[in-house]
C-alpha positions as CSV (number, residue, x, y, z in Angstrom):
1,M,14.2,-1.9,22.9
2,L,11.8,-1.9,19.9
3,E,12.5,0.4,17.0
4,E,10.6,3.7,17.0
5,G,7.7,3.7,14.6
6,A,7.5,-0.1,14.0
7,V,3.9,-1.2,13.7
8,S,2.3,-4.1,15.4
9,E,1.0,-6.5,12.8
10,E,-1.9,-7.6,15.0
11,K,-3.3,-4.0,15.0
12,T,-3.2,-3.7,11.2
13,R,-4.8,-7.0,10.1
14,G,-8.1,-6.8,8.4
15,K,-11.2,-8.5,9.9
16,A,-10.6,-11.4,7.6
17,G,-7.1,-11.8,9.1
18,Y,-5.2,-11.8,5.9
19,A,-4.7,-8.1,4.9
20,L,-2.1,-5.8,6.4
21,F,-2.5,-2.1,6.5
22,L,0.7,-0.9,8.0
23,S,2.4,1.2,5.2
24,G,0.7,4.5,5.9
25,S,-0.5,4.8,2.3
26,L,-3.4,3.3,0.4
27,A,-1.2,2.9,-2.7
28,L,1.6,1.1,-0.7
29,D,-1.0,-1.1,1.0
30,L,-2.2,-2.3,-2.4
31,V,1.4,-3.2,-3.3
32,N,1.6,-5.0,0.1
33,T,-1.2,-7.4,-0.9
34,E,1.8,-9.5,-2.2
35,M,3.8,-10.8,0.7
36,I,6.1,-13.6,1.8
37,V,4.5,-16.1,4.2
38,R,6.6,-19.0,5.5
39,G,9.1,-18.4,2.7
40,K,6.6,-18.4,-0.1
41,K,5.1,-15.5,-2.0
42,R,1.4,-15.1,-1.3
43,D,-1.1,-13.0,-3.2
44,V,-3.9,-11.6,-1.0
45,L,-5.9,-10.7,-4.1
46,S,-6.5,-14.2,-5.2
47,S,-10.0,-13.8,-6.4
48,P,-12.7,-11.1,-7.1
49,D,-14.2,-11.9,-3.7
50,T,-10.9,-11.3,-1.8
51,L,-10.5,-8.0,-3.7
52,S,-13.9,-7.0,-2.4
53,H,-13.0,-7.9,1.2
54,W,-9.6,-6.0,0.9
55,W,-11.4,-2.9,-0.5
56,Q,-13.9,-2.9,2.4
57,E,-11.0,-2.9,4.8
58,A,-9.2,-0.2,2.8
59,L,-12.3,2.0,3.2
60,V,-11.9,1.7,7.0
61,H,-8.1,2.4,7.1
62,H,-7.9,5.1,4.5
63,P,-11.1,7.2,4.7
64,E,-9.2,10.3,3.5
65,H,-8.6,8.7,0.1
66,V,-11.5,6.6,-0.9
67,H,-14.2,9.2,-1.5
68,V,-14.9,9.4,-5.2
69,E,-18.3,10.9,-5.7
70,G,-20.8,9.6,-8.3
71,E,-23.8,7.4,-8.6
72,E,-24.0,4.9,-5.7
73,L,-24.0,1.9,-8.0
74,A,-22.9,-1.5,-6.6
75,I,-19.4,-2.4,-7.8
76,S,-19.3,-5.6,-9.8
77,W,-16.4,-7.6,-8.5
78,T,-15.4,-9.2,-11.8
79,P,-12.2,-11.0,-12.9
80,E,-11.6,-8.1,-15.3
81,L,-11.6,-5.6,-12.4
82,L,-9.3,-7.9,-10.4
83,E,-6.8,-7.9,-13.3
84,E,-7.0,-4.1,-13.6
85,V,-6.1,-3.7,-9.9
86,K,-3.3,-6.2,-10.2
87,K,-1.9,-4.4,-13.2
88,L,-1.9,-1.2,-11.2
89,R,-0.3,-3.0,-8.3
90,Q,2.6,-4.1,-10.5
91,T,3.0,-0.6,-11.9
92,L,3.2,0.9,-8.4
93,R,5.6,-1.8,-7.2
94,T,8.0,-1.0,-10.1
95,L,7.7,2.7,-9.6
96,F,8.3,2.6,-5.8
97,T,11.2,0.2,-6.2
98,H,12.8,2.6,-8.6
99,L,12.4,5.5,-6.2
100,I,13.8,3.5,-3.2
101,E,16.8,2.5,-5.3
102,A,17.3,6.2,-6.3
103,Q,16.5,5.5,-9.9
104,A,14.3,7.6,-12.2
105,A,10.7,6.7,-12.8
106,T,9.9,5.4,-16.2
107,L,7.6,7.3,-18.6
108,E,5.7,4.1,-19.1
109,D,4.8,3.8,-15.4
110,L,3.9,7.5,-15.1
111,E,1.7,7.2,-18.2
112,A,-0.1,4.2,-16.7
113,L,-1.0,6.4,-13.6
114,N,-2.0,9.3,-15.8
115,Q,-4.4,7.2,-17.7
116,I,-6.1,6.3,-14.4
117,L,-6.1,9.9,-13.3
118,S,-7.9,10.8,-16.5
119,L,-10.8,8.6,-15.2
120,G,-11.7,11.4,-12.7
121,Y,-12.0,15.1,-12.4
122,Q,-12.3,17.6,-9.5
123,S,-15.7,19.2,-8.7
124,L,-16.9,21.7,-6.1
125,Q,-19.5,20.5,-3.6
126,Q,-21.2,22.2,-0.7
127,T,-21.6,20.3,2.6
128,T,-24.6,20.3,4.8
129,R,-22.8,23.0,6.9
130,G,-22.4,25.2,3.8
131,T,-18.7,24.6,3.4
132,I,-17.6,24.4,-0.2
133,I,-15.1,21.5,-0.7
134,V,-13.4,19.8,-3.7
135,V,-14.4,16.2,-4.4
136,Y,-13.4,13.8,-7.2
137,R,-15.9,12.4,-9.6
138,T,-15.2,9.6,-12.1
139,H,-16.3,8.9,-15.6
140,D,-16.1,5.1,-15.0
141,Q,-18.2,4.0,-12.0
142,Q,-16.9,0.4,-12.2
143,K,-13.1,0.9,-12.3
144,G,-12.7,4.5,-11.3
145,R,-14.2,4.1,-7.8
146,I,-11.3,1.8,-6.9
147,L,-8.4,2.6,-9.2
148,L,-8.7,6.4,-8.9
149,P,-8.5,6.6,-5.1
150,I,-5.4,4.4,-5.1
151,V,-3.7,6.5,-7.8
152,L,-4.6,9.7,-6.0
153,S,-2.9,8.2,-2.9
154,A,0.2,7.5,-5.0
155,F,0.0,11.0,-6.5
156,Q,0.0,12.5,-3.0
157,L,2.9,10.3,-2.0
158,L,5.0,11.1,-5.1
159,T,4.3,14.9,-5.1
160,E,4.1,15.7,-1.4
161,G,6.1,13.0,0.4
162,E,9.8,12.8,1.1
163,R,11.5,10.2,-1.0
164,Q,14.0,9.3,1.7
165,R,11.0,8.2,3.9
166,L,9.9,5.6,1.4
167,H,11.3,2.2,2.3
168,K,11.2,-1.5,1.7
169,C,11.3,-3.5,4.9
170,K,14.9,-4.1,6.0
171,N,14.1,-7.8,6.6
172,E,15.6,-9.6,3.6
173,R,12.8,-12.1,3.7
174,C,10.1,-9.5,3.5
175,I,8.9,-7.6,0.4
176,L,6.6,-5.1,2.1
177,F,6.8,-1.3,1.6
178,F,6.1,1.6,4.0
179,Y,6.3,5.3,4.4
180,D,8.1,6.4,7.5
181,T,6.1,9.0,9.4
182,T,8.3,9.0,12.6
183,K,9.9,12.3,13.7
184,S,13.3,10.7,13.7
185,G,12.9,9.2,10.3
186,T,14.7,6.1,11.3
187,R,12.0,3.4,10.9
188,Q,13.4,0.5,8.9
189,W,10.9,-2.3,9.5
190,C,7.3,-2.8,8.3
191,S,6.2,-4.2,11.7
192,L,7.4,-5.2,15.1
193,E,6.9,-8.8,14.2
194,C,9.2,-8.5,11.2
195,L,11.8,-6.6,13.2
196,N,11.8,-9.5,15.8
197,R,12.0,-12.2,13.1
198,S,15.0,-10.4,11.5
199,R,16.8,-10.1,14.8
200,S,16.1,-13.8,15.6
201,I,17.6,-14.8,12.3
202,R,20.6,-12.6,12.8
203,H,21.2,-14.0,16.3
204,Y,20.9,-17.5,15.0
205,Q,23.4,-16.8,12.2
206,Q,25.9,-15.3,14.8
207,L,25.6,-18.4,17.0
208,K,26.4,-20.6,14.0
209,K,29.6,-18.6,13.4
210,Q,30.9,-19.1,16.9
211,P,33.3,-22.0,17.5
212,S,31.7,-25.0,19.2
213,Q,32.6,-25.5,22.8
214,K,34.1,-28.9,23.5
């Protein structure tokens, strides 16, 4: 029987086939752009072009977080922007690891997030139906339109989420993170595929421990 809440990897791959969106959080999905493939660490964000592709997939999977209002200027996918995103990714990985391990967040990590939050501000906007809503605007159309939605996702997870539901996949050969949204709160694996791989490895190890039959 498959564990409740485990996610099928096939359903969460991006159109390009290399990006996984299975964590339940935009911020965690950024962290998960580093993964283990066939025993080796792989970085999905290997170039400005792959960052562009990943972001387009993120827009589809996380429409609730990616709307930062401002001038509709085309984003310039530069090596500098890629480095800023990777820097944020490392900050989030460190922060989430501390929380999972029941350690205190560092002031350095929180300040890094605060600096990105300062790129944006809340503003009132009226919809076509006359409803007044709060939107975010950014002072930096280049970096803010990507970094700010990711940090806002982390902000929501850190302030509204339940820390005990934040996990690293139980598979020792996996480095992916996820937020458990199941009612039972018992999800331990990032995906069904990872669950099955872990069980296969454990079964193989158990067989090796058994005495050989002569």
